[in-house]
N, CA, C and O atoms as a DFTB+ gen file, in Angstrom:
404 C
 N C O
     1  1      72.686      83.949     107.687
     2  2      73.152      83.401     106.433
     3  2      74.101      84.383     105.758
     4  3      73.902      85.597     105.810
     5  1      75.116      83.847     105.135
     6  2      76.077      84.667     104.412
     7  2      75.679      84.696     102.942
     8  3      75.205      83.701     102.394
     9  1      75.877      85.837     102.320
    10  2      75.618      85.969     100.885
    11  2      76.935      86.083     100.162
    12  3      77.883      86.686     100.664
    13  1      76.992      85.500      98.977
    14  2      78.143      85.714      98.098
    15  2      77.604      86.220      96.778
    16  3      76.534      85.801      96.336
    17  1      78.333      87.113      96.154
    18  2      77.920      87.634      94.862
    19  2      78.220      86.589      93.807
    20  3      79.351      86.115      93.698
    21  1      77.227      86.234      93.042
    22  2      77.387      85.269      91.967
    23  2      77.675      86.044      90.696
    24  3      76.757      86.392      89.954
    25  1      78.962      86.316      90.440
    26  2      79.378      87.139      89.307
    27  2      78.874      86.584      87.982
    28  3      78.368      87.330      87.144
    29  1      79.009      85.282      87.794
    30  2      78.669      84.693      86.504
    31  2      77.170      84.616      86.277
    32  3      76.698      84.843      85.163
    33  1      76.425      84.301      87.315
    34  2      74.982      84.153      87.159
    35  2      74.217      85.425      87.479
    36  3      73.009      85.499      87.254
    37  1      74.907      86.418      87.998
    38  2      74.249      87.662      88.385
    39  2      73.479      87.463      89.679
    40  3      72.904      86.398      89.904
    41  1      73.464      88.450      90.505
    42  2      72.733      88.346      91.756
    43  2      73.552      87.710      92.858
    44  3      74.775      87.608      92.772
    45  1      72.850      87.282      93.898
    46  2      73.537      86.720      95.057
    47  2      73.004      85.328      95.352
    48  3      71.858      84.999      95.047
    49  1      73.862      84.526      95.948
    50  2      73.473      83.220      96.473
    51  2      73.630      83.278      97.978
    52  3      74.595      83.844      98.493
    53  1      72.686      82.694      98.672
    54  2      72.757      82.622     100.129
    55  2      73.444      81.317     100.523
    56  3      73.196      80.269      99.927
    57  1      74.297      81.393     101.521
    58  2      74.921      80.198     102.081
    59  2      74.196      79.852     103.378
    60  3      74.087      80.684     104.279
    61  1      73.703      78.624     103.465
    62  2      73.063      78.180     104.705
    63  2      74.120      78.113     105.805
    64  3      75.320      78.154     105.534
    65  1      73.658      78.010     107.042
    66  2      74.591      77.886     108.163
    67  2      75.452      76.639     107.989
    68  3      76.651      76.666     108.265
    69  1      74.841      75.549     107.532
    70  2      75.567      74.297     107.293
    71  2      76.634      74.500     106.207
    72  3      77.776      74.070     106.368
    73  1      76.253      75.158     105.099
    74  2      77.204      75.391     104.005
    75  2      78.351      76.288     104.458
    76  3      79.499      76.059     104.077
    77  1      78.063      77.284     105.248
    78  2      79.103      78.172     105.758
    79  2      80.104      77.404     106.624
    80  3      81.313      77.612     106.522
    81  1      79.589      76.520     107.473
    82  2      80.472      75.687     108.311
    83  2      81.355      74.806     107.434
    84  3      82.567      74.739     107.639
    85  1      80.746      74.126     106.449
    86  2      81.509      73.243     105.563
    87  2      82.508      74.033     104.712
    88  3      83.614      73.558     104.456
    89  1      82.130      75.214     104.280
    90  2      83.034      76.076     103.502
    91  2      84.305      76.349     104.298
    92  3      85.411      76.246     103.766
    93  1      84.148      76.693     105.560
    94  2      85.296      76.982     106.410
    95  2      86.106      75.729     106.714
    96  3      87.336      75.763     106.680
    97  1      85.430      74.628     107.010
    98  2      86.116      73.377     107.345
    99  2      86.913      72.826     106.165
   100  3      87.991      72.261     106.350
   101  1      86.379      72.993     104.947
   102  2      86.969      72.347     103.780
   103  2      87.789      73.293     102.910
   104  3      88.253      72.909     101.837
   105  1      87.966      74.513     103.366
   106  2      88.862      75.443     102.676
   107  2      88.326      76.016     101.371
   108  3      89.108      76.409     100.506
   109  1      87.006      76.070     101.215
   110  2      86.423      76.681     100.027
   111  2      86.475      78.194     100.143
   112  3      86.320      78.746     101.232
   113  1      86.692      78.859      99.022
   114  2      86.607      80.311      98.953
   115  2      85.368      80.676      98.145
   116  3      84.851      79.851      97.391
   117  1      84.894      81.901      98.300
   118  2      83.697      82.335      97.578
   119  2      83.868      82.147      96.065
   120  3      82.932      81.736      95.380
   121  1      85.054      82.444      95.552
   122  2      85.307      82.278      94.119
   123  2      85.171      80.820      93.684
   124  3      84.724      80.544      92.571
   125  1      85.553      79.892      94.554
   126  2      85.451      78.464      94.237
   127  2      83.991      78.089      93.987
   128  3      83.680      77.372      93.036
   129  1      83.116      78.574      94.833
   130  2      81.687      78.263      94.715
   131  2      81.147      78.812      93.405
   132  3      80.414      78.121      92.697
   133  1      81.501      80.039      93.079
   134  2      81.043      80.654      91.833
   135  2      81.536      79.878      90.616
   136  3      80.762      79.593      89.702
   137  1      82.813      79.539      90.604
   138  2      83.375      78.820      89.458
   139  2      82.745      77.445      89.279
   140  3      82.437      77.044      88.157
   141  1      82.553      76.730      90.364
   142  2      81.970      75.386      90.275
   143  2      80.522      75.461      89.800
   144  3      80.112      74.664      88.956
   145  1      79.744      76.403      90.325
   146  2      78.339      76.484      89.929
   147  2      78.166      77.007      88.510
   148  3      77.153      76.721      87.873
   149  1      79.127      77.763      88.005
   150  2      79.006      78.275      86.633
   151  2      79.571      77.302      85.605
   152  3      78.959      77.086      84.560
   153  1      80.736      76.710      85.889
   154  2      81.425      75.880      84.905
   155  2      81.285      74.376      85.154
   156  3      81.609      73.576      84.276
   157  1      80.815      73.987      86.320
   158  2      80.744      72.571      86.656
   159  2      79.590      71.852      85.983
   160  3      78.693      72.477      85.418
   161  1      79.627      70.523      86.052
   162  2      78.533      69.690      85.546
   163  2      77.399      69.705      86.565
   164  3      77.628      69.590      87.769
   165  1      76.187      69.846      86.069
   166  2      75.008      69.877      86.938
   167  2      74.375      68.490      86.968
   168  3      74.111      67.890      85.926
   169  1      74.134      67.989      88.189
   170  2      73.558      66.654      88.378
   171  2      72.361      66.783      89.312
   172  3      72.484      67.334      90.406
   173  1      71.195      66.274      88.884
   174  2      70.006      66.283      89.738
   175  2      70.196      65.274      90.864
   176  3      70.672      64.161      90.640
   177  1      69.825      65.668      92.063
   178  2      69.923      64.802      93.236
   179  2      68.553      64.697      93.908
   180  3      67.726      65.596      93.757
   181  1      68.301      63.614      94.647
   182  2      67.030      63.479      95.358
   183  2      66.840      64.619      96.362
   184  3      67.807      65.154      96.904
   185  1      65.599      64.970      96.593
   186  2      65.294      66.008      97.574
   187  2      65.171      67.381      96.944
   188  3      65.308      68.392      97.633
   189  1      64.914      67.433      95.634
   190  2      64.704      68.702      94.935
   191  2      65.925      69.617      95.019
   192  3      65.791      70.825      95.213
   193  1      67.122      69.029      94.872
   194  2      68.366      69.794      94.868
   195  2      69.205      69.388      93.654
   196  3      68.990      68.327      93.069
   197  1      70.143      70.225      93.292
   198  2      71.083      69.915      92.216
   199  2      72.496      70.040      92.757
   200  3      72.771      70.845      93.648
   201  1      73.381      69.234      92.205
   202  2      74.783      69.240      92.608
   203  2      75.618      69.681      91.414
   204  3      75.427      69.188      90.302
   205  1      76.534      70.600      91.642
   206  2      77.483      71.010      90.612
   207  2      78.827      70.392      90.947
   208  3      79.299      70.486      92.081
   209  1      79.444      69.757      89.955
   210  2      80.695      69.040      90.161
   211  2      81.773      69.577      89.227
   212  3      81.526      69.816      88.045
   213  1      82.971      69.761      89.777
   214  2      84.121      70.083      88.942
   215  2      85.006      68.851      88.938
   216  3      85.866      68.686      89.804
   217  1      84.790      67.992      87.963
   218  2      85.557      66.757      87.848
   219  2      86.852      67.020      87.080
   220  3      87.009      68.059      86.439
   221  1      87.760      66.075      87.156
   222  2      89.023      66.204      86.423
   223  2      88.760      66.289      84.919
   224  3      89.415      67.059      84.216
   225  1      87.813      65.508      84.430
   226  2      87.462      65.526      83.002
   227  2      86.913      66.897      82.592
   228  3      87.276      67.429      81.543
   229  1      86.032      67.465      83.433
   230  2      85.457      68.785      83.142
   231  2      86.545      69.855      83.160
   232  3      86.575      70.729      82.294
   233  1      87.437      69.784      84.146
   234  2      88.548      70.739      84.245
   235  2      89.415      70.675      82.992
   236  3      89.792      71.709      82.441
   237  1      89.730      69.462      82.542
   238  2      90.554      69.297      81.342
   239  2      89.861      69.916      80.127
   240  3      90.497      70.602      79.326
   241  1      88.570      69.674      79.997
   242  2      87.795      70.246      78.890
   243  2      87.827      71.778      78.927
   244  3      88.005      72.420      77.892
   245  1      87.656      72.359      80.111
   246  2      87.671      73.822      80.246
   247  2      89.040      74.403      79.909
   248  3      89.130      75.441      79.254
   249  1      90.104      73.739      80.353
   250  2      91.460      74.225      80.055
   251  2      91.719      74.178      78.551
   252  3      92.310      75.101      77.992
   253  1      91.276      73.103      77.897
   254  2      91.435      73.016      76.443
   255  2      90.647      74.120      75.751
   256  3      91.131      74.715      74.788
   257  1      89.442      74.397      76.229
   258  2      88.627      75.458      75.645
   259  2      89.280      76.823      75.852
   260  3      89.279      77.651      74.942
   261  1      89.833      77.064      77.032
   262  2      90.514      78.335      77.300
   263  2      91.739      78.501      76.412
   264  3      92.007      79.599      75.924
   265  1      92.486      77.422      76.200
   266  2      93.638      77.478      75.288
   267  2      93.189      77.805      73.869
   268  3      93.842      78.575      73.164
   269  1      92.062      77.211      73.456
   270  2      91.560      77.414      72.097
   271  2      91.118      78.862      71.858
   272  3      91.272      79.376      70.750
   273  1      90.578      79.515      72.871
   274  2      90.052      80.871      72.680
   275  2      91.042      81.976      73.049
   276  3      90.708      83.160      73.002
   277  1      92.247      81.585      73.412
   278  2      93.260      82.588      73.740
   279  2      93.513      83.487      72.535
   280  3      93.605      83.007      71.406
   281  1      93.623      84.782      72.775
   282  2      93.867      85.797      71.746
   283  2      92.737      85.890      70.729
   284  3      92.972      86.200      69.561
   285  1      91.529      85.625      71.163
   286  2      90.341      85.808      70.332
   287  2      89.412      86.768      71.045
   288  3      89.470      86.909      72.267
   289  1      88.550      87.430      70.279
   290  2      87.641      88.410      70.877
   291  2      86.268      88.329      70.230
   292  3      86.118      87.906      69.083
   293  1      85.267      88.749      71.003
   294  2      83.888      88.854      70.541
   295  2      83.463      90.296      70.767
   296  3      83.580      90.808      71.881
   297  1      82.977      90.949      69.735
   298  2      82.500      92.326      69.839
   299  2      80.982      92.292      69.906
   300  3      80.322      91.781      69.001
   301  1      80.425      92.848      71.001
   302  2      78.978      92.847      71.216
   303  2      78.413      94.246      71.121
   304  3      79.132      95.232      71.290
   305  1      77.114      94.329      70.846
   306  2      76.420      95.613      70.900
   307  2      76.450      96.121      72.346
   308  3      76.739      95.362      73.271
   309  1      76.153      97.398      72.529
   310  2      76.236      98.001      73.855
   311  2      75.350      97.279      74.869
   312  3      75.743      97.117      76.024
   313  1      74.169      96.847      74.455
   314  2      73.274      96.145      75.384
   315  2      73.573      94.647      75.464
   316  3      72.873      93.899      76.146
   317  1      74.617      94.225      74.763
   318  2      75.127      92.854      74.803
   319  2      74.114      91.812      74.349
   320  3      74.092      90.696      74.868
   321  1      73.270      92.175      73.376
   322  2      72.286      91.232      72.853
   323  2      72.605      90.771      71.435
   324  3      71.989      89.829      70.937
   325  1      73.567      91.429      70.780
   326  2      73.915      91.082      69.403
   327  2      75.426      90.937      69.270
   328  3      76.182      91.810      69.696
   329  1      75.863      89.817      68.668
   330  2      77.279      89.647      68.354
   331  2      77.529      90.406      67.057
   332  3      76.969      90.066      66.015
   333  1      78.374      91.437      67.123
   334  2      78.671      92.274      65.972
   335  2      79.709      91.601      65.082
   336  3      79.523      91.508      63.869
   337  1      80.807      91.130      65.682
   338  2      81.846      90.436      64.921
   339  2      82.727      89.622      65.855
   340  3      82.658      89.753      67.077
   341  1      83.547      88.788      65.258
   342  2      84.508      87.949      65.981
   343  2      85.853      88.145      65.318
   344  3      85.923      88.274      64.096
   345  1      86.925      88.172      66.098
   346  2      88.240      88.349      65.493
   347  2      89.356      87.824      66.378
   348  3      89.182      87.612      67.578
   349  1      90.505      87.621      65.752
   350  2      91.721      87.249      66.466
   351  2      92.408      88.522      66.917
   352  3      92.479      89.488      66.158
   353  1      92.913      88.539      68.135
   354  2      93.602      89.715      68.664
   355  2      95.023      89.783      68.130
   356  3      95.724      88.775      68.042
   357  1      95.424      90.976      67.782
   358  2      96.827      91.204      67.483
   359  2      97.367      92.080      68.608
   360  3      96.622      92.460      69.511
   361  1      98.646      92.397      68.559
   362  2      99.261      93.134      69.676
   363  2      98.587      94.476      69.939
   364  3      98.443      94.866      71.098
   365  1      98.171      95.191      68.901
   366  2      97.582      96.511      69.121
   367  2      96.170      96.430      69.693
   368  3      95.707      97.383      70.321
   369  1      95.482      95.314      69.488
   370  2      94.113      95.180      69.979
   371  2      94.034      94.590      71.383
   372  3      92.976      94.645      72.010
   373  1      95.121      94.032      71.885
   374  2      95.105      93.439      73.231
   375  2      95.055      94.538      74.274
   376  3      95.921      95.411      74.318
   377  1      94.057      94.487      75.094
   378  2      93.944      95.452      76.180
   379  2      93.551      94.703      77.441
   380  3      92.707      93.808      77.418
   381  1      94.168      95.080      78.516
   382  2      93.859      94.439      79.790
   383  2      92.734      95.154      80.526
   384  3      92.175      94.619      81.483
   385  1      92.400      96.368      80.079
   386  2      91.351      97.121      80.753
   387  2      90.005      96.452      80.537
   388  3      89.672      96.055      79.420
   389  1      89.237      96.329      81.605
   390  2      87.944      95.700      81.544
   391  2      86.869      96.742      81.467
   392  3      86.948      97.773      82.135
   393  1      85.867      96.491      80.663
   394  2      84.714      97.362      80.558
   395  2      83.799      97.105      81.737
   396  3      83.392      95.965      81.962
   397  1      83.468      98.130      82.487
   398  2      82.548      97.972      83.610
   399  2      81.115      97.961      83.094
   400  3      80.668      98.895      82.429
   401  1      80.417      96.895      83.413
   402  2      79.034      96.747      82.938
   403  2      78.090      97.564      83.761
   404  3      76.886      97.562      83.505
């Protein structure tokens, strides 16, 4: 079984042999799986499984949300459990450097 790092959910997800075959056949990348499982709609399916879907409607909603939050920031405590403040970014506050968790 292949493992992929689930950046958004933390930890790893295992890919079954069947999923690995389908991933290769259908041109999925590891990032695609992560994005769909984090941002997609969750639907319960028979057999004690859930399906995550990235529909056109969901994609449109996410793009609108991303446009809305552009140039905005959230300041969190060091342990990331408390929102300290929220603000709009100006040119001096925009930084591309990412904080390593």
